[in-house]
N, C-alpha and C positions, 0 to 999 in steps of 0.2 A: 678781739680776734686771737690777739698774741697770747692772753690770758687763757683763752679756751683751748689753745693748741698744748698748754701744760696741764690744765687740770680738768679739761673736758666739762662734760656735762653732771659729774657728780657733784652733788650739793655739799658733801663732807669736805671734798677736797679744797672747795671754794671757800667754806665757812670754819668748821670746828678744827680741821687738820693746820689751819694757818691761824689760828686764834681769830678768825674774823678781819684778817688785815686783806685789804683791797688794794690794788695800785692806785694812786692818786693821779690819774691820767696816763698817757703814753709815756710821758717824761720819767715816771717813777717806776717803770716796768723793770728794768735792769736791776734797779735797787729792791724791788719787790722779789725777783728769782734769787737774790742773795740772801734775802732775810727768811725766805720761807723753803722752797724746795732745793736749795743748795746749801741751807743751813742745818748742821748736823744735829741741833737741838730740835728741829722741826720733825713732827711726826710723817710730814710728807717725803723727808730724806729718804727714808728706807721702805716707803710703802711701796713701790713696784717690786722691790725684791720680796717682800712679804706676799704679794699677790701669787707670785711663782711658787715661793716655799709652801702655802697652803695647799696646793695640789698633790694630793697622796700618790697618786699615778707616776709622778715625775722621779725617776731613779738617777737621772743624771742632768743635773741643773745646768752644768756648762754647755751641753748640746741644745737645751730648750732656749737658753739665752742666745745662743748662737743663731738659732731659727728666727727669734724675735728679732735680733738685731738685722738680720739678712731681710727680713720684710720692711721693718722700719727705714732701712736703708735705700728702699725702691726696689726690692726683689720679690716680686708678686706672683711668679710662676713657680710650680714644683720645681722644674730644671734650674732656674735661676737661684733659687733657696738653696738646693743641692750644691751647686757650683760653687756658691759663696761659702758654705759650711765646710766643705770637702768632702762631702758625702756623696754616695749614689742616692738617685732619686728614690728607689725602694726603700733606702735606709733611713729616710725623713718623713714617710708616710705614717708611721706610728705617732712620733712628735706632732705632727700637723694635726692628725685626729684628736690628740690628747688636749693640745691647745684650743681646737675648735670646741670641743665638749665642754671645756672650763669657761669658755666665753672670751678668751684672750685675743683670738684672732675669728676673722669672719672669712666665708669664702663666697665669692660672687663669679657669676659665669661672664665670660668674654661674650659680649651680646653680638659679636660679628664672627666669631669661630667658635663652633659647637665642639663641646667637649673640653673646651681650654677652660681653665678654673684660675681666677686671681685671689690671691690671699691679702688681707689687710688686717692690721693690728686695730682692735676695738677700743682700746682705752689709749687716749692720747697720754696720759703720765708714763705708761710703758714704752711708748715711742720716744719722748723726751729723756727716759732713763737710758735706754738703749744708745741712741745717738749722742746726748749730750754727757751723760754722767758715767755710765759704766766703762768707756774707755779712760777716764780719769778718775776712777773711783780711789786709787789709792792717793791722790793728791787731794781730793774732797774730804776724806777721812783724816787725813793729815791737817785739814785745816786751811786749806788754800782756795777757797770760792771764787774769789776776785780774780785772780789768774786763769782759773779754768773757765771762768765764764767768758772773759776777754778771748780766751783761746778758742772757745766751742760755739760762741754766738755766732760767727758766720755759717757753721754747720747748722744751727738751729734754724736761721733764716732761710737756707738754701734746702736744706733736706727734710726738715720737719714742717715748716711753713708750709711750702711748695704741695706735698701731698696732703697736708690737713687742709689747706686751702681748697684743692680739688674734690675733697671728700665733703667739705661744706657746700660747695656748690651743687653737688649731686643731691645732699640732703634738701637745698633750697628749692629745686625745682619742684617736688609735688607740694610743699607747702606753699609755693607761689600760687597753685591753684589753675584752673581751666585757663585762664586769660592768659598766661605767660605764652605759650605757644598754639594758641588758637583750638586746643581739643583737650580732651580728656588723657592723663597720662596714665600708661599701662606699666611702664618698666623704665626705670632710670639706673643706668651702669657706665661701664667704661668698655673699652674695646681697641683691637688693633685693625687696621684696613691694610691690607697687602696692596702694593703698588708695583706691579710685576714690569711696567715701562721702566720706571726709574729705579728698579731694583732696591727699593726702600718700603719701609713700612709706616703709617700715620697712626700716631697716637690718639684716640678720640677721649679725652679726659670726661666729658658728660654728655653720653648718647640717651635719648629721650624716644623711647617707642610709643606709639599708640596701642591701646588694647588690641589683642588678636582678634580678629574676624574671619568666621569660617570660609574657606574657600579663596581667600584673598591674601595677597602677599603683604606681610608687615610693613605698617607704614612708620617711617622715620619722622618724628615731629621735629627734633633737633640734633644737631651735632656740633659740640661745644668744645675750646679748648680753655683751659684755666692756667693763668700766670701770676703767681704773688709778688714777685720784684722785678717784673719786666713790663715796661709799656708796649702796648700790643698795637701794631701795624698791619696793613692791608697784606702783608705776607701771611699772618696768622690766618686771616679769613679765606686766602686763596689756598693754603693747605687743606682748610676743611672743606673748600668747594670741590677740591680735589677728590678728597675721600668720599664726599656726597655722590659724585658723578661715577666712581667706582662701585659703589655699592648699588647703583640703579640696577645692577642685573638680578639682584635678589630681593631688593625690598622697594616698596613704594616711596619714592622721594618727591611726590608732588608738593606736599606740605611742608617740607623739610626747611627749617629755619636754622641758618649758621648764627652760633652764638659765640662771642667774645666775653670771658669773664676775667676781670683784671683788677688785683688791689692797687696797681701802680699807675693805671690809667690808660688813655687811648690817645694814639697820635691824632693830628688834626686830619690828616688825609685818610685816616681809617673812620673818624666821626662824620666826615663828609659824603661817605658811601652807604653809610646805617640807613638801615629803612626797614619795612615789613620783613624782608628774607633776611636780614643780617643784625641781629640784636646785640646791643653793647650791654653789659651788665657789670655795674661797679661794686666796689666794697659796700658803699652806703646802700645799695639796693638790696644786698645779700643781708646784711646787718638789720 
């Protein structure tokens, strides 16, 4: 999964671009990063920059890289992206449209708030470049990949792996089929649930809706939270339960299963309360 967060599912990035070099287990991953994607002699080193340079409609590469960096850094709404870039929302509409038409970003609806769109970078290599490489491009071109990776590795694990794991969890649900949550899956996405009483918002990383039915409220099959580097506890399940109860006014929550997705594992007290309405999904399950 670490490897997938760098090269994604593009066969050439995993094979020809790295001379068929594959990490020899997890212990070899850091060394693999240094000898491939952070290696100035590797075709993969400049590939993310070339992907943007190939788009003929892009007149201001700096602006487009800033927009991509904003999204890669966890800013997924138009307003948040504009704030990161330092522009007005209307001023980034065209760059967002160009990047979407080029297939470099995708737009998904917030499943719980109509009219609100969430933007994601579609190519993992671009996310890796914007978070890890672009801020340190001068040092990388100067031939100091070892120190750059030591400095940037924490950001890779927190900012890249966290959002990438969430994305893979969303991809996992329809592939897992009918049996995962007891019914056919209609839509998988994410969203934000407002909690007025506590004056906060609850982020739902993996929301699963049943197919729409005429004259019926939309059924929620599952609400899930995904954590890459954090052991999950009953507190995570309680937050999901709170979101489920808040959504009861507008959705059918009768069949809703709370789901905790974790690469780091689950606490014993969370495991003790798992059951038909609380599913624990590990890294091995997803893999």
